[in-house]
C-alpha positions, 0 to 999 in steps of 0.5 A: 574278125573284120576284113580290114587290113593294115601295114603294121609290122614287127617294128610296130610291136617294138613301139609298144615295149618298154625299150621304145622311148618316144622323143617327146612327151605326150600328155606330160608337157607341163611336167616335162617343162618343170623338169627341164627348168629344175635341171637348169636351176640346180646346176647354175650359180650356187645359191644360199643354202637356206634358199636352194631347191636341190631336189625334185620329187616326181610322184604318182602311182605306177604306170603314170609315166614317171620313169618315161619322163626321166628317160626322155629328159636324159635323152634330150639333155645328152647334147648339153653339158649337164651330165646325168646319172640314172640309178634304179633303186628298186630292191637295192640296199643303200650301199648299192645305190651309193656305188652306182651314183659313184659310177665305178669311182668306188673301190671293190671293197669299202667299209660303210663309213668309207662309202658314205664319205666318198659319196658325200664328197662326190655329191658336193663337187659334182655338177650334174643331175642324179636321177633316182627311180623308185627312190622310196624303196631304198632301205635304211641308210647309215644313221639310225632313222636317217635314210640314204635319200635324206643324206643325198639331198642334205649333201646336195643342199650345201651352198657350194653344191651344183648337184641336183637330185630328181627322185621318183616315188609311188608315195605322194607324201614321201617328202613329208615323211619324218626322214625328209620333213626337215629338208622340205625347203630344199625339195620341190614336189611334182605330182602326176595325175593319172592318164584319162581315157582320151590321154590313154588313147592318144598315147596308144595312137602315138605308139602306132605311129603311121600304122593302123593297128587297132580296130576303132572299137578295140582302141576304145576297149583297150583304153577303158581297161585300166589307168596303168599305161604300162599295163595297157602297153603290155596288153597291146603288144601281147595282143599284137604278138598273138595276131602275128602268130596266128596270121603270118601273111601280110598285110596283117589284120587289125587287132580286135576287141576279142584279141584284147580281151584274150590278153586280159583273161588269166591275168586277173581283173584289170580294174583290180590290178590297177587298184592294187597299184594305186593302193600300194602308195596310199597313205593312212589319210588316203586310206581313211578318206577312201573308206569314208567314201565307200561307207557313205556312198554305200549307205546312200543312193550311190550318188557320191558324197560331199567333201564335208561329209567325208571329212566329218566321217573321218573325224567322227568315225574313222579316226576313233575306230582306227585309234590314230588319235589326232595324227590327222586333221582337216588339212590332211584330210583335204590333202588325202582327197586331193591325192585320190583325185590326182590318181583318179581313184575319185572323181569330182562332179558338181562338188560331189566325190564319186568312186571312179571304179565299181564299188564292189571292185574297190571293196575287194581290193581294200579287204584284200589289202587288209588281209595282207596286212594281217598276214604281215605281207603288206602295211595297210593299217587303216584298211585292216579296220575295213570290216568294222567301218563299212556297212 
């Protein structure tokens, strides 16, 4: 262990926990500005119904800073006249989501119809912003295939409404789902790219504040482990807690590479954990494109593949063998490639698409996702075909 010393304390550890919300966003300034502009536009003088954008979908894979941005936005607007209602939709039925939107204004016992009527009236007269975290987990709503999210956006889109809805999704194409497609004129979409390594280092240093916490090599090693920022912060805080338990004296030693590595042991392969978070939001098109890159790159020299080659493979090999018919065309394939680049599953260099992870790790994640689907524990229809599509 290095003989370097530091001034970091328990307060330093707190800055790496989910409870700490930095006052200003870092590496997300453009997205933050768009969110604030949406808030001001949504609650100002009403617009004609067919022109009003009343909802904003903030999408990316887990650990990309979506929830943090909402929390920073809410904190920054506390002094404004715009009220915010924050609702986490994770694992909640639509009835519970509606009750939390009403914020205690609902009676203890309501029929589904009464709850819908009350929520609709609230949305139509409410001047403010409703923030929905993990909105893609809301269960089915009150009318057949219509979801609760569809209803909320529909009510907010009425010409006299001054209610705006910002919802978070791990599914980059949720706005194009059958339930929401009809409302696309009212929905703006903001997709966050994954943090690159330099951005991850900047975020870690922001959490350190004025303290020196990591040895330089440890900071580099930590930032290279995963694109999932939430996971990185967890590894960092666990390493700091372990150092604190081992070294009670002050000043405490700097966190080393070995300290970081110890926190990764027993939690599974970090790259595979990140791939799992990306794949959970993968559409069928993204799955096909990824299989195409794997198949073509594995068959070649490992130097990547072109967009044209991937498109041809999807159209001539992937689609026929997965029996998806004409559901996916060239425009959808181009969008799938863009989404995989956004979440940094792929990188592009000189017109060539390259895997951002070791091929064997991606293969392991894809095959595991396919097996989980066969067991009824997941929904990766395309990945089920991986054994016959990959050489």
